[in-house]
C-alpha positions in Angstrom: -0.2 -0.4 0.0 1.7 3.2 -1.5 0.9 6.9 -1.5 -2.8 7.2 -3.0 -4.4 10.1 -5.1 -6.1 12.0 -2.2 -5.6 15.4 -3.4 -9.2 16.6 -2.1 -8.6 14.9 1.5 -6.5 16.7 4.2 -3.5 15.2 5.1 -4.0 16.1 8.6 -6.9 17.5 11.0 -6.7 19.7 14.2 -7.4 17.6 17.3 -7.0 17.3 20.9 -4.3 15.3 23.0 -4.8 11.9 23.6 -4.4 10.3 27.0 -1.1 10.4 27.4 1.7 8.7 30.0 2.4 10.9 32.6 6.0 11.9 31.6 4.9 12.9 28.2 1.5 15.1 29.3 4.0 17.1 31.5 6.4 17.7 28.6 3.8 18.2 25.9 1.6 20.6 27.9 0.7 24.0 25.8 1.1 22.3 22.3 -1.3 22.4 19.6 -2.3 19.0 18.1 -3.1 17.8 14.8 -3.5 14.4 13.5 -1.8 13.0 10.7 -4.0 11.0 8.4 -1.2 9.8 6.0 0.1 6.2 6.2 -0.8 5.5 9.7 -0.1 1.9 9.4 -2.4 1.1 12.6 -0.3 3.7 15.0 -1.9 7.4 15.4 0.5 10.1 14.4 0.3 13.4 15.7 2.3 16.8 15.0 2.8 18.9 17.7 3.6 22.7 18.0 3.8 25.8 19.9 5.0 29.4 19.5 8.3 28.7 20.8 10.4 25.4 20.4 10.6 22.8 17.6 7.8 21.4 16.3 7.4 17.5 17.1 5.8 14.4 16.1 4.1 11.5 18.4 3.7 8.0 17.2 1.6 5.9 19.3 -0.3 2.6 19.3 -0.7 -1.0 21.2 -0.7 -4.3 19.7 1.5 -4.9 16.2 1.4 -1.1 16.0 3.4 -0.7 19.1 5.9 -3.6 17.9 6.3 -1.5 14.6 6.8 1.4 16.7 9.7 0.1 19.0 10.9 -1.3 15.8 11.4 2.4 14.8 13.1 3.7 17.6 15.8 1.0 17.3 16.2 1.9 13.6 16.5 5.8 14.3 19.3 4.8 16.7 21.2 2.9 14.2 20.6 5.4 11.3 21.1 8.8 13.3 24.8 8.8 12.2 24.2 7.4 8.7 21.3 9.2 7.3 19.3 12.5 7.8 16.3 10.8 10.4 14.4 12.5 12.8 16.1 12.8 16.6 14.4 11.1 19.3 13.1 12.9 21.9 11.4 10.3 24.2 10.4 6.7 23.6 8.8 4.4 26.5 6.5 1.3 26.5 3.6 1.5 28.8 1.1 -1.2 29.4 1.4 -2.8 25.7 1.5 0.5 24.3 4.9 2.4 22.8 5.2 6.1 22.4 7.8 7.5 20.2 8.5 11.4 20.2 10.7 13.1 17.5 11.8 16.5 16.1 10.4 17.4 13.2 12.5 17.6 9.9 12.7 20.6 7.8 11.4 20.7 4.5 8.3 19.2 2.5 7.4 15.8 1.7 8.3 14.8 -2.0 4.8 14.2 -2.8 3.9 17.6 -1.8 6.5 19.0 -3.8 5.2 17.4 -7.0 1.6 18.3 -5.9 2.5 21.8 -5.7 4.8 22.0 -8.7 4.8 19.4 -11.4 7.3 21.0 -13.4 10.3 20.4 -11.1 9.3 16.8 -11.0 12.6 15.5 -13.2 14.8 17.5 -10.7 12.6 16.2 -7.6 12.8 12.2 -8.9 16.7 12.7 -10.0 17.3 13.5 -6.2 15.3 10.8 -5.0 16.9 8.2 -7.2 20.6 9.3 -6.0 19.2 9.4 -2.4 18.3 6.0 -2.5 21.3 4.9 -4.6 23.5 5.8 -1.4 21.4 4.2 1.2 21.6 1.0 -0.6 25.5 1.6 -0.8 25.5 1.3 2.8 27.6 -1.6 4.0 25.3 -4.6 4.9 27.7 -6.2 7.0 27.2 -3.1 9.7 23.3 -3.6 9.7 21.7 -5.5 12.3 18.3 -5.5 11.1 17.0 -8.0 8.7 13.8 -7.2 6.4 14.2 -10.1 3.6 11.1 -10.9 2.0 11.2 -14.3 3.9 10.5 -12.4 7.2 8.0 -10.3 5.6 6.1 -13.0 4.0 5.9 -14.5 7.6 4.6 -11.2 8.9 1.9 -11.0 6.3 0.8 -14.3 6.6 0.2 -13.6 10.2 -1.8 -10.7 9.5 -3.6 -12.3 7.0 -4.6 -14.9 9.6 -5.7 -12.2 11.8 -7.6 -10.4 9.3 -5.3 -7.3 9.7 -5.2 -6.8 5.7 -7.4 -3.6 4.7 -8.5 -4.8 1.0 -10.1 -1.3 0.9 -6.4 0.2 0.7 -5.3 -2.0 -1.9 -3.4 0.0 -5.0 -5.7 1.2 -7.8 -4.4 -2.4 -9.9 -5.6 -4.6 -7.0 -9.1 -3.0 -6.3 -11.6 -5.7 -5.9 -9.1 -8.4 -4.6 -9.2 -9.9 -1.5 -6.2 -10.4 0.9 -6.1 -14.2 0.2 -6.0 -13.6 -3.4 -2.7 -11.6 -2.9 -1.4 -13.9 -0.7 -1.8 -16.6 -3.2 -0.1 -14.4 -6.4 2.6 -13.8 -3.8 2.9 -17.6 -3.4 2.8 -18.2 -7.1 6.3 -16.0 -7.8 8.2 -17.8 -5.4 11.3 -18.6 -5.2 12.5 -15.3 -5.6 16.3 -13.9 -5.8 17.5 -11.2 -3.7 20.4 -8.5 -4.4 20.8 -7.6 -0.9 21.0 -4.0 0.2 20.2 -1.8 3.3 16.3 -0.9 2.6 14.3 1.8 4.1 11.2 -0.6 3.5 8.5 1.9 2.7 10.3 4.6 0.7 7.1 6.5 -0.6 6.9 9.8 -1.5 5.4 11.3 2.2 8.3 9.6 3.6 10.8 11.7 1.8 11.4 15.5 2.6 13.0 17.7 0.6 14.2 21.3 0.5 13.2 23.8 -1.8 15.9 23.5 -4.0 15.7 19.7 -4.4 17.8 18.6 -1.8 16.8 16.1 0.4 16.8 16.7 3.8 15.3 13.9 5.6 13.7 10.5 5.9 11.1 9.5 7.9 8.9 6.0 9.1 11.9 3.6 9.4 10.1 0.6 11.3 10.4 -1.7 8.3 14.2 -1.0 7.4 16.5 -3.3 7.2 18.4 -6.0 4.9 16.5 -6.8 1.8 16.4 -6.7 -2.0 17.0 -3.4 -3.4 13.9 -3.5 -5.7 11.5 -3.2 -2.6 12.4 0.5 -2.1 12.3 0.8 -6.3 9.0 -0.9 -6.3 7.5 1.5 -3.7 8.7 4.3 -4.9 8.2 3.8 -8.7 4.5 3.0 -7.9 3.8 6.1 -6.0 5.1 7.9 -9.1 2.7 6.7 -11.6 0.2 8.9 -9.8 1.7 12.2 -11.3 3.7 10.8 -14.2 4.4 7.0 -15.2 7.3 8.4 -17.3 9.2 9.5 -14.2 9.8 5.7 -13.5 12.7 6.0 -16.3 14.0 9.1 -14.6 14.0 7.0 -11.3 15.9 4.3 -12.8 18.5 6.5 -14.7 19.1 8.4 -11.7 19.2 5.3 -9.5 21.9 3.9 -12.0 19.8 0.5 -13.1 19.2 0.2 -16.8 17.0 -2.9 -16.1 15.2 -3.2 -13.4 13.6 -6.5 -12.9 10.0 -6.3 -13.5 8.9 -9.7 -11.5 10.6 -8.1 -8.5 9.2 -5.2 -8.5 5.6 -6.9 -8.9 6.3 -9.4 -6.1 7.3 -6.0 -3.4 4.1 -4.2 -4.6 2.1 -7.5 -3.8 3.8 -8.0 -0.7 3.4 -4.5 0.4 -0.5 -4.6 0.3 -0.1 -6.8 3.6 0.7 -3.9 5.6 
C-alpha cells in the first residue's frame, strides 16, 4: 500500500491530545495538536507545535502497532549517524503501548513538492533516485536488521490469519482483490532471488523530505528498514510516481543507476506491500 491520490482529502486535521503517559503529558502541555492522516499503518501520528520550540511528532499505538513503533525506535538509533533521520526526543513502552516522540525535520514531503510544482518533477525524482542509491550503498555487514522477503512473508501470513490486511486500501491495480488472492499471487512468484542492500522498507513520497532546492533533507518512517532486496524500495517509489507521470519511472531508474530493473521483483514487492 503506497501513496494514493488523495488530493481532495486533508492530510491532517486539528485535534486534542490523547490520553498520555505522565512524563509525556507534562512535557507536551501547551502544544497545539494535529492528527496526521497519511500512512498511519495501525499507529496514531500527531504533529505538535507551539509558539516557541521545535515542532514535534508523536507516534503511538498498541498491539502490532506498538511493535512497529519499537522497531522504528531502534532503527532511528542506528541510522542517526548514517542518514538524515528525525532526532528521538522520548520513547517509552507502557501497558502494551509504545510512544515515540521525535523532532520534526525541515522541508516538505516529496509528495507535496510534486503536487504543487509538477514542472520540477524530473529534478525532484533525480534527487530521490540518487538518495536511494546512496542508502543502498551502505555496507550490509554493519546493519543489524533483517527485512528480507522471507521474514516479510511470515509477518504477512500472520496479518492475513488475523484479518488485519485492509483490502479497501489496496492500490488501484488490485482494487476488488481479496487479501487471500494477494497471498496466493505472492506464493505463485516464489522462489525469488534477492540483491541484498540496506532497505528503507517504505520509501514512499510522503516519507521523504526535500528543501526548496530539490535537496533531500530527511527521511521518516523507518520501522520496516533492514537488509532486503533493492527492488523493494524501488517498487514502492516507482508506484508512487505513477500517480504523477509514469514516465518518471525512467527518470528514477536512471538516477539510481539501474538500466534494467527486474519487473517480476518489482511486482512481487508491490504485492507484499499490500499486506502492511
